[in-house]
N, C-alpha and C positions, 0 to 999 in steps of 0.2 A: 203236326207239331212244327213250329217254326222258330228258328234261333236267329240271333244277330240281324234283326230286320232294321236296325239302325246302328250306325257306328259312331263312336266319339272317342277321343282321347282323354276325356274327363275321368278323374278317379272314380271307379265304382259306379259308372253311369252308362246309360245308353242302351246297350243290348237287351232284348227282351226274350223271354221264353213264353210261348203261346201254346195252349192246348185247345184244339178245336173238337167238337163233338157233332155228330150227325143227329140232328133232332127235328122231328116232324118234316123230313124231306130236305132239310137245309143244313149246311155246316154253320155252326155258331162258335164264336170264341167264348169257351166256358171258363177259362182260367188263364191268367197272366202273371207271371213273375217279372217284376220290373226292377229288381234290385241291383243286378250286376251286368257286366259285359260277359255274355256266355259265348264261348268260342266253339263248343261242340257238345253234343249230348249222346247218351246211350240209354236204351230202355231195356230192363230185364229185372230179374229177381235177384237181389243181392243180400237178402236177410233170411232166405230159406222158407218164406211163408207162401210160396207159390203164387204170389201177386207181383205184378211188375211195378218197379219204381222208375222215376225219371232221374238220371244222374247227369248233372251238367258240370262242366269245367268252366269256372269263371275266373276272371282276372281283374286286378286293380293296379292302377299306376300309384306308386308310393314315392315318397321322398324321405331322405335321411341326411344328416350332416356327417360328412367324413373329412377329417383334417381341415375343418372350417369351411368346407364347400358343400353346397346342396347337391346331392346325387339322387337321380331318379332310378328307380327299378320297378319290376313288375312282380306281384305275388300272384300265384295261381293256386286255386283251391277248389274243393268239390262241394257242390250243394246236391243234397238228395231230396227229392219230393216224392212223398208217399201218399197214395189215395187214402183219404180220410172218410170212411163210411159214416162216421159219427157226425161229421160236420154239416152235412147237407149242403145247401147252397147259401152259405154265409159269405162274408166279404172276402174270405180266402178261396171260395169255390170249393172244389172237391179235394184239393191237394194241400198238404202241409209239409214244411220243411222238417226233415228229421236229422240232418247233418249239415253243418255250416262251418264257415271259416274258423279254423282252430290253429292257433299260431304254430304249434308243433307239427302241424300237418301241411303247412304251406310249402310250395315250391317257389324259389326265387330265381328270376332271370333278370339280367341287366337290360335286355331288350324284349319287346313284345314279338317274339318269333312266330312265324307261321310256317308250316302248318302245326296244329296242336291236335292231339287225338286222345280219345277216351274209349276204352273197350272193357267188356265184361267177360271174364273166363274163369273157370275153376282151375286155377294155376296149381294148387296143391292137392288136387283130387280128394277133397273132403266133402263134396257134394254141395258147396256154397260158392257162388261166384265172387271173385275179387274184382276190384276196380283197378284198371291198368291206365295210367296217365302217361303221355309222352309230350314233352315240350322240346324246345330247341336243343337243350343239353341234358335232359333228364328222362329217365324211365323209372317210374315209381309204381309199386304195387301196394294197394290199401285193402284192408279187410274192413268191411262195414260192421259197426257195432262197438 
């Protein structure tokens, strides 16, 4: 898996997430998500079905008007990609988005701070992993679903 093979400051563009598979003795790029700048990924079971999902932390540069001035900020959000056994090799490949940018779940930072991290852990000991996101000023724990 490869993330951030290309960097750009353009809103919601640039970074890619690639999934490579070993097929007939060679590695082939079998699926690519080209939608956002991904800064980090984690792989694990976050919905309790004993199958691994790809969880990626993405960001977009945004602008808003405050007191008559245009102000830039960054929003960080989670994308979860789940293997889709029903899809076969369609235009999306074998993966589908199951969670995506939801305004109430965004993290806002005034600058695009590095490093950023994402981790999976059963924080509340209920048998299901939570998604832990760390940015320059935030530590946020999400439950999938």
